[in-house]
C-alpha positions as CSV (number, residue, x, y, z in Angstrom):
1,S,-23.6,13.4,-96.9
2,G,-20.7,11.0,-97.0
3,G,-18.2,13.4,-95.6
4,Q,-16.4,13.3,-92.2
5,Y,-16.8,15.5,-89.1
6,S,-13.9,16.4,-86.8
7,G,-13.4,18.6,-83.7
8,T,-12.6,18.4,-80.0
9,A,-16.1,17.4,-79.1
10,V,-16.7,15.1,-82.1
11,G,-16.4,11.4,-81.6
12,N,-15.3,8.7,-84.1
13,D,-18.9,8.1,-84.9
14,D,-19.3,11.7,-86.2
15,Q,-21.5,12.6,-83.2
16,F,-21.0,15.8,-81.3
17,Y,-20.7,15.2,-77.5
18,P,-21.4,18.2,-75.4
19,S,-20.0,16.4,-72.4
20,I,-16.5,16.4,-73.8
21,G,-16.8,19.9,-75.2
22,S,-16.1,23.1,-73.4
23,T,-18.2,26.1,-72.5
24,G,-18.3,28.6,-75.4
25,K,-17.7,28.0,-79.1
26,N,-16.5,24.5,-80.1
27,D,-15.2,24.3,-83.7
28,V,-16.4,21.6,-86.0
29,N,-14.9,20.8,-89.5
30,Y,-16.8,18.9,-92.2
31,R,-14.6,17.5,-95.0
32,Y,-16.0,15.9,-98.1
33,V,-14.1,14.2,-101.0
34,N,-16.0,13.4,-104.2
35,S,-15.4,10.7,-106.8
36,N,-13.0,12.9,-108.6
37,S,-10.9,13.3,-105.4
38,C,-12.0,16.9,-105.2
39,V,-12.0,18.1,-101.5
40,S,-14.5,20.4,-100.0
41,E,-14.6,21.6,-96.4
42,Y,-16.9,23.5,-94.2
43,N,-16.1,25.0,-90.8
44,F,-18.7,25.9,-88.2
45,Y,-19.0,26.0,-84.4
46,V,-21.3,24.7,-81.7
47,E,-21.7,27.0,-78.8
48,L,-22.1,25.3,-75.4
49,H,-23.6,27.0,-72.4
50,E,-22.6,26.2,-68.9
51,S,-25.4,24.1,-67.3
52,T,-27.3,25.4,-64.3
53,S,-26.6,23.5,-61.1
54,V,-29.9,22.1,-59.7
55,S,-30.8,20.3,-56.4
56,I,-33.8,18.8,-54.6
57,D,-33.6,18.2,-50.9
58,L,-35.8,15.9,-48.9
59,P,-35.4,14.0,-45.6
60,E,-34.3,10.4,-46.0
61,S,-37.5,9.1,-44.3
62,A,-41.0,10.0,-43.2
63,C,-44.0,8.3,-41.8
64,E,-47.3,7.7,-43.6
65,N,-49.2,10.0,-41.2
66,D,-46.7,12.9,-41.3
67,D,-47.8,16.2,-42.6
68,P,-46.9,17.1,-46.2
69,I,-43.2,18.1,-46.6
70,R,-42.4,21.3,-48.5
71,L,-40.0,20.6,-51.4
72,N,-36.7,22.4,-51.2
73,V,-35.4,22.9,-54.8
74,Q,-32.7,25.2,-56.2
75,P,-33.2,27.1,-58.3
76,T,-36.9,27.4,-58.2
77,G,-39.0,27.4,-61.3
78,G,-38.5,23.8,-62.4
79,K,-40.8,20.8,-62.1
80,V,-40.8,17.9,-59.7
81,T,-42.2,14.5,-60.7
82,G,-42.8,11.4,-58.8
83,P,-45.4,9.8,-56.4
84,G,-47.0,12.0,-53.7
85,I,-46.3,15.4,-55.3
86,I,-49.0,18.0,-54.5
87,S,-48.1,21.4,-55.8
88,T,-44.8,22.2,-53.9
89,F,-45.2,19.5,-51.3
90,F,-44.5,15.8,-51.0
91,S,-47.4,14.0,-49.2
92,P,-46.3,10.8,-47.5
93,A,-50.0,9.7,-47.2
94,S,-50.5,10.1,-50.9
95,A,-47.3,8.4,-51.8
96,G,-47.9,5.5,-49.4
97,P,-45.4,3.2,-47.7
98,G,-42.2,2.3,-49.5
99,D,-39.1,3.9,-51.2
100,H,-39.8,6.7,-53.6
101,T,-37.7,8.6,-56.1
102,L,-38.4,12.2,-57.0
103,V,-36.9,14.0,-60.0
104,Y,-36.4,17.7,-60.3
105,L,-36.1,19.1,-63.9
106,Y,-35.0,22.6,-64.5
107,T,-34.7,24.4,-67.9
108,D,-32.6,27.6,-67.9
109,N,-32.9,30.6,-70.2
110,N,-30.7,29.0,-72.8
111,G,-33.1,26.1,-73.0
112,C,-30.6,23.8,-71.2
113,D,-32.1,21.1,-69.0
114,N,-30.6,19.8,-65.8
115,T,-32.0,17.3,-63.2
116,D,-31.5,16.1,-59.7
117,T,-33.1,13.2,-57.8
118,A,-33.9,12.6,-54.2
119,M,-35.0,9.4,-52.5
120,I,-37.3,9.2,-49.5
121,S,-38.5,6.1,-47.6
122,V,-42.1,6.3,-46.2
123,G,-42.8,4.1,-43.2
124,E,-46.1,2.4,-42.6
125,I,-48.0,3.6,-39.5
126,P,-48.9,0.9,-37.0
127,V,-52.5,-0.2,-36.3
128,V,-53.0,0.8,-32.6
129,S,-56.0,-0.2,-30.4
130,L,-56.9,0.2,-26.7
131,E,-59.4,-1.7,-24.7
132,S,-62.1,0.2,-22.8
133,V,-61.9,0.8,-19.0
134,S,-65.0,0.3,-16.9
135,S,-66.2,3.1,-14.7
136,L,-64.9,2.9,-11.2
137,C,-65.4,4.5,-7.8
138,A,-63.1,6.9,-6.0
139,D,-62.2,4.3,-3.3
140,G,-61.2,1.6,-5.9
141,M,-57.9,-0.3,-5.9
142,A,-55.0,1.0,-7.9
143,F,-54.4,-1.0,-11.1
144,K,-51.8,-1.2,-13.9
145,F,-52.9,0.0,-17.4
146,S,-53.3,-2.8,-20.0
147,G,-55.1,-3.5,-23.2
148,G,-53.0,-1.5,-25.6
149,L,-51.9,-3.2,-28.8
150,P,-49.3,-3.8,-30.2
151,E,-47.6,-4.3,-26.8
152,G,-44.6,-2.2,-25.9
153,G,-46.2,1.2,-26.2
154,T,-46.7,4.0,-23.7
155,Y,-49.8,5.0,-21.7
156,R,-50.7,8.6,-21.1
157,L,-53.2,9.5,-18.5
158,N,-54.7,13.0,-18.8
159,G,-51.7,14.1,-20.8
160,S,-48.9,12.6,-18.6
161,N,-47.0,9.4,-19.0
162,D,-48.2,6.8,-16.4
163,T,-48.4,3.1,-16.0
164,M,-50.7,2.9,-13.0
165,F,-54.1,4.4,-12.1
166,D,-54.7,5.1,-8.4
167,P,-58.1,6.5,-7.6
168,Q,-56.8,8.0,-4.4
169,N,-54.6,10.3,-6.3
170,E,-57.0,11.4,-9.0
171,I,-59.9,13.9,-9.1
172,P,-63.3,12.2,-9.8
173,G,-64.8,12.8,-13.2
174,S,-63.7,12.1,-16.8
175,Q,-60.3,10.4,-17.3
176,Q,-58.5,10.5,-20.7
177,L,-56.3,7.5,-21.4
178,R,-54.1,7.4,-24.5
179,Y,-51.9,4.6,-25.8
180,V,-49.0,5.5,-28.1
181,F,-47.0,2.9,-30.0
182,S,-43.9,3.3,-32.3
183,N,-42.8,0.7,-34.7
184,E,-39.2,-0.2,-35.8
185,Q,-39.4,2.5,-38.5
186,G,-40.1,5.1,-35.9
187,C,-43.6,5.6,-37.1
188,S,-46.3,6.0,-34.4
189,D,-50.0,6.2,-33.9
190,S,-52.3,6.2,-30.9
191,A,-55.7,5.1,-29.6
192,E,-57.6,7.0,-26.9
193,I,-60.5,6.2,-24.6
194,E,-62.4,8.0,-21.9
195,F,-63.5,6.5,-18.7
196,W,-65.1,7.8,-15.5
197,M,-64.2,7.8,-11.9
198,N,-67.3,8.3,-9.8
199,E,-67.5,10.2,-6.5
200,L,-68.4,8.3,-3.3
201,P,-71.6,9.2,-1.6
202,S,-71.1,11.4,1.5
203,K,-70.2,9.5,4.6
204,P,-73.6,8.6,6.2
205,T,-74.6,9.6,9.7
206,I,-77.1,7.8,11.9
207,T,-79.6,9.5,14.1
208,L,-82.1,8.1,16.6
209,V,-85.7,9.1,15.7
210,D,-87.9,7.8,18.4
211,S,-86.6,4.2,18.8
212,T,-85.7,3.9,15.1
213,L,-82.2,4.4,13.5
214,R,-82.3,6.7,10.5
215,S,-79.5,7.1,7.9
216,S,-78.7,10.4,6.2
217,A,-80.2,10.5,2.6
218,A,-78.8,8.3,-0.1
219,T,-79.9,6.3,-3.2
220,A,-79.9,2.9,-1.5
221,Y,-79.1,1.5,2.0
222,Q,-77.9,-1.7,3.7
223,W,-77.9,-2.1,7.4
224,Y,-75.3,-4.2,9.3
225,E,-74.9,-5.4,12.9
226,E,-72.0,-7.1,14.7
227,G,-72.9,-10.4,13.1
228,G,-72.8,-9.0,9.6
229,L,-75.4,-8.0,7.0
230,I,-79.0,-7.7,8.2
231,A,-81.2,-9.4,5.5
232,G,-84.0,-7.2,4.2
233,A,-82.8,-4.1,6.1
234,E,-82.5,-2.0,3.0
235,M,-84.5,1.1,3.8
236,R,-83.4,4.5,5.2
237,D,-85.0,3.7,8.6
238,F,-84.2,0.6,10.6
239,K,-85.7,-0.4,14.0
240,P,-83.5,-2.8,16.0
241,N,-85.1,-5.5,18.1
242,D,-82.1,-5.9,20.4
243,N,-79.2,-3.8,21.8
244,G,-76.0,-3.8,19.9
245,S,-73.7,-1.9,17.5
246,F,-75.2,-1.1,14.1
247,W,-73.9,0.7,11.0
248,V,-75.2,1.4,7.5
249,M,-73.7,1.3,4.0
250,V,-75.2,3.7,1.5
251,Y,-75.1,3.8,-2.3
252,N,-75.3,6.6,-4.8
253,D,-76.6,6.5,-8.4
254,S,-73.2,5.3,-9.7
255,G,-73.2,2.3,-7.4
256,C,-70.4,3.7,-5.2
257,V,-70.6,3.1,-1.5
258,N,-69.7,4.7,1.8
259,T,-70.1,3.4,5.4
260,S,-71.1,5.1,8.6
261,D,-69.4,4.9,11.9
262,D,-70.8,2.3,14.4
263,F,-73.9,3.4,16.3
264,L,-74.3,1.8,19.8
265,Y,-78.0,1.2,20.3
266,D,-79.6,0.6,23.7
267,L,-83.2,-0.5,23.4
268,I,-84.2,0.7,26.9
269,S,-82.5,4.1,26.5
270,A,-84.1,4.5,23.0
271,R,-87.5,3.8,24.5
272,G,-86.8,6.2,27.3
273,L,-86.0,8.9,24.8
274,L,-89.2,8.2,23.0
275,I,-91.2,8.5,26.2
276,D,-89.3,11.6,27.4
277,S,-90.1,13.4,24.2
278,D,-93.9,13.3,25.0
279,L,-93.9,13.0,28.8
280,S,-94.9,16.0,31.0
281,I,-94.7,15.9,34.9
282,Y,-95.7,19.0,36.8
283,P,-95.5,20.7,39.1
284,N,-92.3,19.2,40.5
285,P,-91.8,19.7,43.4
286,A,-95.6,19.4,44.3
287,Q,-97.5,19.7,47.5
288,Q,-101.0,18.4,46.9
289,T,-101.4,17.2,43.3
290,L,-98.9,15.9,40.7
291,I,-100.1,15.9,37.0
292,V,-98.7,13.4,34.5
293,E,-99.4,13.8,30.8
294,Y,-98.6,11.4,28.1
295,P,-100.3,10.9,24.7
296,G,-101.9,7.5,24.8
297,E,-102.5,4.8,27.4
298,F,-100.1,4.4,30.3
299,K,-99.7,3.1,33.8
300,V,-98.2,5.2,36.6
301,W,-97.3,4.6,40.3
302,I,-95.1,6.0,43.0
303,S,-92.6,4.2,45.2
304,S,-90.1,5.0,47.8
305,P,-86.4,5.2,47.0
306,D,-85.9,1.7,48.3
307,G,-88.6,0.3,46.0
308,R,-91.7,0.0,48.2
309,M,-94.9,0.9,46.3
310,L,-96.6,3.8,48.0
311,L,-99.3,4.6,45.5
312,T,-101.5,2.0,43.8
313,P,-100.8,1.9,40.0
314,K,-103.2,3.9,38.0
315,Y,-104.1,3.3,34.4
316,S,-104.9,6.4,32.4
317,M,-105.3,7.8,28.9
318,D,-103.4,11.0,28.0
319,A,-103.3,12.5,31.6
320,V,-103.8,11.7,35.3
321,N,-103.8,13.8,38.5
322,L,-102.0,12.0,41.4
323,E,-103.0,13.0,45.0
324,I,-99.7,13.1,47.0
325,S,-100.9,15.1,50.0
326,T,-100.6,12.0,52.3
327,L,-96.9,11.5,51.5
328,L,-94.2,12.9,53.7
329,A,-92.0,15.6,52.4
330,G,-89.0,14.2,50.5
331,S,-88.1,12.5,47.2
332,Y,-89.9,9.6,45.5
333,L,-89.7,7.6,42.3
334,L,-92.4,8.0,39.7
335,S,-92.7,5.0,37.4
336,I,-94.4,5.2,34.0
337,E,-95.0,2.3,31.7
338,T,-96.2,2.6,28.1
339,E,-96.3,0.4,25.0
340,N,-93.0,1.9,24.1
341,G,-91.3,0.9,27.3
342,S,-91.0,2.3,30.8
343,V,-89.2,5.1,32.5
344,R,-88.6,6.4,36.1
345,R,-88.3,9.9,37.2
346,V,-87.6,11.5,40.6
347,I,-90.3,13.7,42.1
348,F,-90.2,15.9,45.2
349,K,-93.0,16.3,47.8
350,L,-93.1,19.6,49.7
């Protein structure tokens, strides 16, 4: 030691600098002078190989919930170091939010190393929530979606963007509502709920059974009259005490309702129908005897068309034979009175 190095790639500090050398052989001279001023020199060379160009390519940004990103490196065969590296992928979820630097180191066949770096910014995903929606009926009012946080996101109903729900335009059953929100970094997340739109019960119909109004079958019932709700009238059958217009509101298991058309009820006609269903008068026309049959107790008499009673009222149980041989040929009124009301019928005497 104690000599001096020189050469095109040798600095003043006797260090060899590959960066200022050239590819191939770089000559180096070592010169030593001893205490007797005798000079000794030694010449050698340092061979420099051209470094291999390397690169690593990544997108500038990603979101925390993105899928792992495949690393694009050239040439292959080196090693990538940095946060979030899983095999040949960069995992934004593993790296976490923030700015990250990845380094690619490649060593060629000559043992020369080269590196490249890439930066990627991972955005934090927003915390998204969505309030539940209560079940509703198919005749409900349209309403605007709400309850998604943070505000400013987008609602998707059954896969399509929508801001309103109108039961009239949807099919009853399960409804899928999703709320999607994106933050300033372009990272998004969503929350999803399911709610139900229930079918209405079938429109009820009212039939007259004897003198009673009967609704078509449902889960629950409420009868109404022109004056409003009839307190306590909550059964399938309802027997009015007066003439009037009546209707029924029916409920299904989901609590949804439907309403019948108005039914005009006539008490006398209803009783007449009740009597007619069980009343038999024969033969008609008759010459000698007219037979009247009705199950139960009843009163019967015959009068002229102008209302004069011609046959004394008779009380009977189930059946009676009326002798009409003394009546002149023609038409007469037969009156029948029962506990269910009264009815008149025209009879003919031969």
